[in-house]
KEVEXMI-75826 format. One record per residue (C-alpha): residue number from 1; residue in one letter; chain; x, y, z. Coordinates in steps of 0.25 Angstrom, whole numbers, plus 5000, padded with zeros to 4 digits. Example, Ala and Ser with C-alpha at 12.3 -4.5 7.8 and 13.67 -1.06 7.14 Angstrom:
<rs>
R num residu chaine   c1   c2   c3
R   1      A      A 5049 4982 5031
R   2      S      A 5055 4996 5029
</rs>
This chain:
<rs>
R num residu chaine   c1   c2   c3
R   1      M      A 4956 4922 4912
R   2      P      A 4949 4923 4926
R   3      I      A 4959 4923 4937
R   4      S      A 4957 4911 4947
R   5      A      A 4955 4912 4962
R   6      A      A 4969 4907 4964
R   7      Q      A 4975 4917 4955
R   8      R      A 4967 4928 4961
R   9      A      A 4972 4925 4975
R  10      A      A 4986 4925 4970
R  11      L      A 4984 4938 4963
R  12      L      A 4978 4944 4976
R  13      T      A 4991 4940 4983
R  14      A      A 5000 4945 4972
R  15      T      A 4993 4959 4970
R  16      T      A 4992 4962 4985
R  17      V      A 5003 4971 4989
R  18      L      A 5003 4966 5003
R  19      L      A 5008 4951 5002
R  20      A      A 5007 4941 5012
R  21      A      A 5017 4941 5024
R  22      G      A 5014 4943 5039
R  23      C      A 5017 4947 5053
R  24      S      A 5013 4941 5066
R  25      D      A 5003 4949 5075
R  26      G      A 5008 4956 5088
R  27      S      A 5003 4945 5097
R  28      D      A 5013 4936 5092
R  29      N      A 5025 4945 5095
R  30      A      A 5020 4952 5107
R  31      A      A 5028 4943 5117
R  32      D      A 5041 4944 5109
R  33      Q      A 5041 4958 5106
R  34      T      A 5047 4969 5115
R  35      K      A 5036 4977 5120
R  36      P      A 5040 4992 5118
R  37      S      A 5036 5003 5127
R  38      G      A 5026 5013 5122
R  39      T      A 5036 5025 5119
R  40      A      A 5042 5027 5105
R  41      A      A 5056 5024 5111
R  42      G      A 5050 5011 5117
R  43      L      A 5044 5007 5104
R  44      A      A 5057 5009 5097
R  45      A      A 5064 5000 5106
R  46      Q      A 5054 4988 5104
R  47      K      A 5060 4975 5099
R  48      L      A 5053 4968 5087
R  49      A      A 5050 4953 5088
R  50      W      A 5052 4948 5074
R  51      A      A 5045 4934 5071
R  52      P      A 5041 4926 5059
R  53      C      A 5029 4932 5051
R  54      P      A 5016 4924 5050
R  55      A      A 5005 4926 5040
R  56      P      A 5000 4940 5038
R  57      S      A 4987 4945 5045
R  58      A      A 4974 4947 5038
R  59      A      A 4976 4962 5039
R  60      E      A 4990 4960 5032
R  61      G      A 4983 4952 5021
R  62      G      A 4984 4938 5026
R  63      G      A 4993 4927 5019
R  64      T      A 5005 4919 5024
R  65      A      A 5017 4922 5031
R  66      P      A 5029 4928 5023
R  67      S      A 5038 4919 5016
R  68      P      A 5052 4918 5020
R  69      L      A 5062 4928 5013
R  70      P      A 5072 4924 5003
R  71      G      A 5082 4915 5010
R  72      G      A 5072 4911 5020
R  73      A      A 5072 4923 5030
R  74      A      A 5059 4925 5037
R  75      W      A 5050 4937 5038
R  76      E      A 5049 4943 5052
R  77      C      A 5038 4950 5058
R  78      S      A 5036 4959 5071
R  79      F      A 5028 4970 5077
R  80      L      A 5032 4984 5080
R  81      Q      A 5025 4992 5092
R  82      T      A 5022 5006 5088
R  83      P      A 5013 5017 5094
R  84      L      A 4999 5017 5089
R  85      D      A 5000 5032 5089
R  86      W      A 5013 5038 5087
R  87      S      A 5009 5051 5094
R  88      V      A 5008 5043 5106
R  89      P      A 5020 5034 5105
R  90      E      A 5018 5029 5120
R  91      G      A 5004 5024 5117
R  92      E      A 4998 5012 5111
R  93      T      A 5006 5004 5101
R  94      I      A 5003 4995 5089
R  95      E      A 5010 4984 5082
R  96      L      A 5016 4985 5068
R  97      A      A 5019 4972 5061
R  98      L      A 5033 4971 5055
R  99      I      A 5040 4962 5045
R 100      R      A 5054 4961 5041
R 101      A      A 5064 4953 5033
R 102      R      A 5078 4953 5038
R 103      A      A 5090 4958 5029
R 104      R      A 5098 4947 5022
R 105      D      A 5111 4954 5024
R 106      K      A 5112 4957 5039
R 107      D      A 5126 4963 5038
R 108      R      A 5122 4973 5028
R 109      R      A 5108 4976 5034
R 110      I      A 5104 4991 5033
R 111      G      A 5091 4990 5042
R 112      S      A 5076 4988 5040
R 113      L      A 5069 4992 5027
R 114      V      A 5055 4995 5031
R 115      F      A 5044 4993 5020
R 116      N      A 5030 4999 5019
R 117      F      A 5023 4994 5006
R 118      G      A 5011 5004 5006
R 119      G      A 4996 5004 5007
R 120      P      A 4995 5011 5016
R 121      G      A 4990 4998 5023
R 122      G      A 5000 4988 5017
R 123      S      A 5006 4977 5026
R 124      G      A 5021 4978 5026
R 125      V      A 5021 4964 5033
R 126      T      A 5015 4958 5022
R 127      G      A 5020 4967 5011
R 128      L      A 5035 4965 5014
R 129      P      A 5036 4950 5012
R 130      G      A 5027 4951 5000
R 131      F      A 5037 4960 4993
R 132      A      A 5049 4954 5000
R 133      K      A 5056 4949 4987
R 134      D      A 5056 4963 4981
R 135      Y      A 5064 4968 4993
R 136      E      A 5074 4956 4995
R 137      T      A 5086 4965 4990
R 138      L      A 5083 4975 5001
R 139      R      A 5083 4964 5011
R 140      S      A 5097 4962 5009
R 141      R      A 5100 4973 5018
R 142      F      A 5087 4977 5025
R 143      D      A 5077 4970 5034
R 144      L      A 5064 4972 5026
R 145      V      A 5054 4977 5036
R 146      S      A 5039 4980 5034
R 147      F      A 5027 4982 5043
R 148      D      A 5012 4984 5043
R 149      P      A 5010 4998 5046
R 150      R      A 5000 5002 5057
R 151      G      A 4985 4998 5053
R 152      V      A 4991 4988 5043
R 153      G      A 4991 4973 5043
R 154      R      A 4996 4968 5057
R 155      S      A 4998 4982 5062
R 156      D      A 4985 4985 5069
R 157      P      A 4978 4984 5055
R 158      V      A 4966 4993 5052
R 159      E      A 4954 4985 5047
R 160      C      A 4941 4991 5043
R 161      L      A 4931 4981 5037
R 162      T      A 4929 4966 5037
R 163      D      A 4934 4958 5025
R 164      K      A 4919 4956 5020
R 165      E      A 4917 4971 5022
R 166      L      A 4929 4974 5014
R 167      D      A 4925 4966 5003
R 168      A      A 4912 4974 5002
R 169      Y      A 4920 4987 5004
R 170      Y      A 4930 4985 4993
R 171      A      A 4918 4981 4983
R 172      L      A 4911 4995 4986
R 173      D      A 4910 5005 4975
R 174      F      A 4921 5015 4978
R 175      T      A 4918 5024 4967
R 176      P      A 4903 5028 4970
R 177      D      A 4894 5032 4959
R 178      D      A 4882 5038 4967
R 179      E      A 4878 5042 4981
R 180      A      A 4874 5028 4985
R 181      E      A 4888 5023 4982
R 182      E      A 4894 5035 4988
R 183      L      A 4887 5032 5001
R 184      T      A 4890 5017 5000
R 185      L      A 4905 5021 4999
R 186      S      A 4904 5031 5010
R 187      D      A 4898 5021 5020
R 188      A      A 4908 5010 5016
R 189      Q      A 4920 5020 5019
R 190      K      A 4913 5023 5032
R 191      K      A 4912 5009 5036
R 192      Y      A 4927 5006 5032
R 193      A      A 4932 5018 5040
R 194      T      A 4923 5014 5052
R 195      G      A 4929 5000 5051
R 196      C      A 4943 5005 5051
R 197      D      A 4941 5014 5063
R 198      K      A 4934 5003 5071
R 199      D      A 4945 4993 5068
R 200      A      A 4957 5002 5070
R 201      G      A 4952 5011 5081
R 202      P      A 4962 5020 5088
R 203      A      A 4973 5015 5078
R 204      L      A 4966 5021 5066
R 205      P      A 4972 5035 5067
R 206      H      A 4986 5030 5069
R 207      V      A 4988 5021 5056
R 208      G      A 4993 5033 5048
R 209      T      A 5006 5034 5040
R 210      E      A 5013 5043 5050
R 211      N      A 5012 5033 5061
R 212      A      A 5016 5022 5052
R 213      A      A 5029 5030 5049
R 214      R      A 5032 5032 5064
R 215      D      A 5030 5017 5065
R 216      M      A 5041 5015 5055
R 217      D      A 5051 5023 5063
R 218      L      A 5048 5015 5075
R 219      M      A 5050 5003 5066
R 220      R      A 5063 5008 5062
R 221      Q      A 5068 5010 5076
R 222      V      A 5063 4996 5080
R 223      L      A 5070 4989 5068
R 224      G      A 5083 4996 5072
R 225      D      A 5085 5005 5061
R 226      D      A 5090 5019 5061
R 227      K      A 5083 5023 5048
R 228      L      A 5071 5018 5042
R 229      H      A 5074 5011 5029
R 230      Y      A 5060 5011 5021
R 231      F      A 5054 5006 5009
R 232      G      A 5040 5012 5007
R 233      I      A 5030 5008 4995
R 234      S      A 5018 5016 4991
R 235      Y      A 5011 5021 5005
R 236      G      A 5025 5016 5011
R 237      T      A 5031 5029 5004
R 238      E      A 5021 5038 5011
R 239      L      A 5024 5031 5024
R 240      G      A 5039 5032 5022
R 241      G      A 5038 5047 5018
R 242      V      A 5030 5050 5031
R 243      Y      A 5041 5042 5039
R 244      A      A 5052 5050 5032
R 245      H      A 5045 5063 5036
R 246      L      A 5044 5059 5050
R 247      F      A 5057 5052 5052
R 248      P      A 5066 5058 5041
R 249      K      A 5079 5055 5048
R 250      N      A 5075 5040 5050
R 251      V      A 5074 5037 5035
R 252      G      A 5084 5027 5030
R 253      R      A 5083 5022 5016
R 254      A      A 5069 5023 5011
R 255      V      A 5062 5020 4998
R 256      F      A 5048 5025 4994
R 257      D      A 5042 5017 4982
R 258      A      A 5028 5020 4976
R 259      V      A 5027 5033 4982
R 260      V      A 5015 5040 4988
R 261      D      A 5014 5054 4985
R 262      P      A 5016 5061 4999
R 263      D      A 5010 5074 4994
R 264      A      A 4997 5068 4990
R 265      G      A 4984 5068 4999
R 266      V      A 4973 5059 4998
R 267      E      A 4967 5065 4985
R 268      D      A 4980 5067 4978
R 269      G      A 4985 5053 4982
R 270      A      A 4972 5047 4976
R 271      L      A 4972 5055 4964
R 272      G      A 4987 5051 4961
R 273      Q      A 4983 5036 4963
R 274      A      A 4972 5038 4953
R 275      K      A 4982 5043 4943
R 276      G      A 4992 5032 4947
R 277      F      A 4982 5021 4945
R 278      Q      A 4977 5027 4932
R 279      L      A 4991 5027 4927
R 280      A      A 4994 5013 4931
R 281      L      A 4981 5009 4924
R 282      D      A 4985 5017 4911
R 283      N      A 4998 5009 4911
R 284      F      A 4991 4996 4913
R 285      A      A 4982 4999 4901
R 286      Q      A 4993 5004 4893
R 287      D      A 5000 4990 4895
R 288      C      A 4987 4983 4891
R 289      V      A 4987 4992 4878
R 290      D      A 5002 4989 4875
R 291      R      A 4999 4974 4876
R 292      G      A 4988 4974 4866
R 293      D      A 4980 4962 4864
R 294      E      A 4987 4956 4876
R 295      C      A 4979 4965 4885
R 296      T      A 4965 4959 4888
R 297      L      A 4959 4973 4891
R 298      P      A 4950 4980 4881
R 299      G      A 4956 4992 4875
R 300      S      A 4968 4996 4866
R 301      T      A 4971 5009 4873
R 302      V      A 4973 5013 4888
R 303      A      A 4961 5021 4888
R 304      E      A 4952 5009 4882
R 305      I      A 4958 5000 4893
R 306      E      A 4955 5010 4904
R 307      T      A 4941 5012 4899
R 308      F      A 4939 4997 4900
R 309      V      A 4944 4998 4914
R 310      I      A 4934 5009 4918
R 311      D      A 4923 5002 4911
R 312      L      A 4925 4990 4919
R 313      L      A 4926 4998 4932
R 314      T      A 4913 5005 4928
R 315      S      A 4906 4992 4925
R 316      L      A 4910 4986 4939
R 317      D      A 4905 4998 4946
R 318      K      A 4891 4994 4940
R 319      E      A 4892 4979 4942
R 320      P      A 4904 4972 4949
R 321      I      A 4908 4959 4943
R 322      P      A 4912 4945 4949
R 323      G      A 4925 4945 4956
R 324      I      A 4930 4935 4966
R 325      G      A 4919 4925 4972
R 326      E      A 4907 4933 4976
R 327      R      A 4915 4946 4976
R 328      K      A 4913 4955 4964
R 329      L      A 4922 4965 4957
R 330      T      A 4918 4980 4959
R 331      Q      A 4922 4992 4953
R 332      T      A 4930 4996 4965
R 333      Q      A 4937 4983 4966
R 334      A      A 4940 4983 4951
R 335      T      A 4947 4997 4953
R 336      N      A 4955 4992 4965
R 337      G      A 4959 4980 4957
R 338      I      A 4964 4988 4945
R 339      A      A 4972 4997 4954
R 340      Q      A 4978 4985 4962
R 341      A      A 4983 4979 4949
R 342      L      A 4989 4993 4945
R 343      Y      A 4999 4992 4956
R 344      S      A 5008 4984 4949
R 345      K      A 5011 4981 4934
R 346      E      A 5012 4966 4938
R 347      Y      A 4997 4966 4940
R 348      W      A 4993 4972 4927
R 349      T      A 4990 4958 4921
R 350      Y      A 4980 4956 4933
R 351      L      A 4974 4969 4930
R 352      E      A 4972 4966 4915
R 353      Q      A 4966 4953 4918
R 354      G      A 4957 4958 4930
R 355      L      A 4951 4969 4921
R 356      D      A 4949 4959 4909
R 357      D      A 4942 4949 4919
R 358      A      A 4933 4960 4925
R 359      D      A 4929 4964 4911
R 360      G      A 4925 4949 4909
R 361      G      A 4917 4949 4922
R 362      D      A 4927 4943 4932
R 363      G      A 4932 4953 4943
R 364      G      A 4941 4943 4951
R 365      L      A 4954 4948 4947
R 366      L      A 4951 4963 4949
R 367      L      A 4945 4960 4962
R 368      T      A 4957 4952 4966
R 369      L      A 4966 4964 4963
R 370      S      A 4956 4973 4971
R 371      D      A 4957 4963 4983
R 372      S      A 4972 4964 4983
R 373      M      A 4971 4980 4984
R 374      N      A 4961 4978 4995
R 375      G      A 4969 4968 5003
R 376      R      A 4959 4957 5001
R 377      G      A 4965 4942 5001
R 378      P      A 4959 4931 4994
R 379      N      A 4952 4926 5006
R 380      G      A 4944 4939 5008
R 381      S      A 4952 4945 5019
R 382      Y      A 4957 4959 5018
R 383      S      A 4970 4965 5023
R 384      N      A 4969 4978 5030
R 385      I      A 4977 4985 5019
R 386      Q      A 4966 4994 5014
R 387      A      A 4961 4997 5028
R 388      A      A 4975 5001 5033
R 389      N      A 4976 5009 5020
R 390      A      A 4963 5017 5023
R 391      A      A 4967 5019 5037
R 392      I      A 4981 5024 5035
R 393      N      A 4977 5033 5023
R 394      C      A 4965 5039 5031
R 395      V      A 4973 5042 5043
R 396      D      A 4985 5048 5035
R 397      F      A 4977 5058 5026
R 398      K      A 4968 5069 5030
R 399      E      A 4959 5070 5018
R 400      R      A 4945 5065 5020
R 401      Y      A 4937 5065 5007
R 402      T      A 4922 5062 5007
R 403      L      A 4916 5054 4996
R 404      G      A 4910 5068 4990
R 405      Q      A 4924 5074 4990
R 406      A      A 4930 5062 4983
R 407      K      A 4919 5062 4973
R 408      E      A 4922 5077 4970
R 409      R      A 4936 5073 4966
R 410      L      A 4933 5061 4957
R 411      G      A 4935 5070 4944
R 412      Q      A 4950 5071 4946
R 413      F      A 4951 5056 4950
R 414      R      A 4944 5052 4938
R 415      E      A 4953 5061 4929
R 416      A      A 4965 5054 4936
R 417      S      A 4960 5040 4934
R 418      P      A 4948 5036 4926
R 419      V      A 4949 5022 4932
R 420      F      A 4953 5025 4947
R 421      G      A 4949 5039 4948
R 422      D      A 4935 5036 4955
R 423      F      A 4941 5026 4964
R 424      M      A 4952 5035 4969
R 425      G      A 4943 5047 4970
R 426      W      A 4932 5041 4978
R 427      A      A 4943 5035 4987
R 428      L      A 4946 5049 4992
R 429      S      A 4935 5046 5002
R 430      S      A 4941 5034 5008
R 431      C      A 4945 5041 5021
R 432      S      A 4932 5050 5022
R 433      Q      A 4926 5043 5034
R 434      W      A 4939 5039 5041
R 435      P      A 4938 5040 5056
R 436      V      A 4952 5045 5058
R 437      A      A 4958 5059 5053
R 438      G      A 4969 5059 5043
R 439      T      A 4983 5065 5045
R 440      W      A 4989 5072 5033
R 441      E      A 4986 5077 5019
R 442      H      A 4998 5070 5014
R 443      P      A 5010 5064 5021
R 444      D      A 5022 5073 5024
R 445      V      A 5035 5065 5019
R 446      S      A 5045 5076 5020
R 447      A      A 5058 5071 5025
R 448      P      A 5069 5081 5022
R 449      D      A 5079 5074 5032
R 450      A      A 5077 5059 5027
R 451      A      A 5087 5051 5019
R 452      P      A 5084 5049 5004
R 453      I      A 5071 5041 5001
R 454      L      A 5070 5034 4988
R 455      V      A 5056 5037 4982
R 456      V      A 5052 5028 4971
R 457      G      A 5041 5031 4961
R 458      N      A 5034 5023 4951
R 459      T      A 5029 5030 4938
R 460      G      A 5018 5020 4936
R 461      D      A 5013 5018 4951
R 462      P      A 4998 5018 4952
R 463      A      A 4996 5019 4967
R 464      T      A 5008 5029 4970
R 465      P      A 5010 5038 4958
R 466      Y      A 5024 5041 4954
R 467      E      A 5022 5056 4958
R 468      G      A 5021 5052 4972
R 469      A      A 5036 5048 4972
R 470      R      A 5040 5062 4967
R 471      S      A 5031 5069 4978
R 472      M      A 5038 5060 4989
R 473      V      A 5052 5064 4984
R 474      K      A 5048 5078 4985
R 475      A      A 5041 5077 4998
R 476      L      A 5052 5069 5005
R 477      G      A 5061 5081 5003
R 478      E      A 5074 5084 4995
R 479      G      A 5084 5074 4996
R 480      V      A 5075 5064 5002
R 481      G      A 5066 5058 4991
R 482      V      A 5074 5051 4980
R 483      E      A 5065 5048 4968
R 484      L      A 5066 5035 4960
R 485      T      A 5056 5033 4949
R 486      Y      A 5051 5020 4943
R 487      E      A 5045 5021 4929
R 488      G      A 5035 5009 4930
R 489      E      A 5022 5003 4935
R 490      G      A 5016 4999 4948
R 491      H      A 5016 5003 4962
R 492      G      A 5030 5004 4967
R 493      A      A 5044 5003 4960
R 494      Y      A 5053 4994 4969
R 495      N      A 5045 4982 4966
R 496      S      A 5042 4985 4952
R 497      G      A 5053 4977 4946
R 498      S      A 5061 4989 4942
R 499      A      A 5076 4985 4944
R 500      C      A 5080 5000 4944
R 501      V      A 5070 5003 4956
R 502      K      A 5075 4992 4964
R 503      K      A 5089 4994 4962
R 504      A      A 5088 5009 4966
R 505      V      A 5080 5006 4978
R 506      D      A 5089 4994 4983
R 507      A      A 5101 5003 4981
R 508      Y      A 5095 5014 4990
R 509      L      A 5090 5005 5001
R 510      L      A 5102 4995 5001
R 511      D      A 5113 5004 4998
R 512      G      A 5108 5018 5001
R 513      K      A 5110 5022 4986
R 514      V      A 5100 5033 4983
R 515      P      A 5097 5034 4968
R 516      A      A 5096 5047 4961
R 517      S      A 5083 5054 4963
R 518      G      A 5075 5053 4950
R 519      T      A 5080 5040 4946
R 520      V      A 5071 5033 4937
R 521      C      A 5069 5018 4935
R 522      K      A 5061 5012 4923
</rs>
């Protein structure tokens, strides 16, 4: 049954990882906030002017102001002044948008618990209210705090193209079949990178993870905490690992969930994701097989269902189908939509319907899922999540693969995933024309003097495969990384519905009870 426009808008909201919240811009608070000096010590002494949070900016994804917390407490927002370039702490400063919810039990308050929900490019100012119900237990003794990292949302966002240009960009064929399509893709990548450079200017070299980690330590000081208590999800685990390396003695109670492999460079990371999304698709297809006639997709085996998916994507490469309004569903957008639905088992129903609809000539649901991945709202406005994602990744990683070099590696990517291999392989060239040099081959997260960090890996995670958790535990150093395994589906474990995972994480964060490394939750 075709999905209605109202259902489509509701689904876009439900599947977007970054949910509606908000924070006022710097001009609203400038008169009330203590102006810090330009030195690191002066910045640490600044006083934050907390105020009610208005609706989020367009770069944060738009929407309405965050609803009150259980019990009626209001969300509060402010801005933190931080150096544009941490190598020159007395130089120019930028503003980082912050949001917090105060702890319920003030007499037993531990401190602030700072969240990063991933991306890179995700707005914490919108993400924290969207997920707040999942962390209400933690609010008993922590102020819940999150932020828009530099280059994200309200924190000097990087924006590369207009909404109309982004519609055309995301409809492009990102798996070229001939030289003409390769040239079209190369030209588009150059235009995108040039747009980012023109928009961000001198700030572009400074949006990387190491600077963001230093921002968090300044945040810790300004919030009044001796230690940084931290909850990082997905890319947030990489950011947390870099923080632990830079400031090991400042690590408090920290949780890494949906763990990025710190040993993986660009190629290995992309190859791991190809395998991860293929595994998730295998599991989705097996679920369809197990449900028999209840499953609407053709095929009685995993291989037959996945052949159907491959054939559908091949046909879309030749001829897109009607999507939403005048917009059509292309092969690229369909692949994006399939990947988006694999982030959570809750969305498998939408994936099944979207594939079935597309087989019948209606690409609306898969296009809606793709829009969610790209940060496009129902009104056609884009958040800056993908622009920030590109800017941060390209500043972080040194590798620069040309289209030709990406093409040479397609064989191993196709072997890793018949469905996502081409897409992930060609994506190696994303930073090929970036105007700023990268920083590292992979992040250093060694933190031998840090307090225990709880590292939670999910065996069915498509975006951050389970192996990354074990790599993180090893890289952090002996006695620091504490491994907790969740045998389940989806991206991340704490919000998966596993009572076992939640109990272990809550006991660690609230009571300091470190579980035995190697604990398994099913």
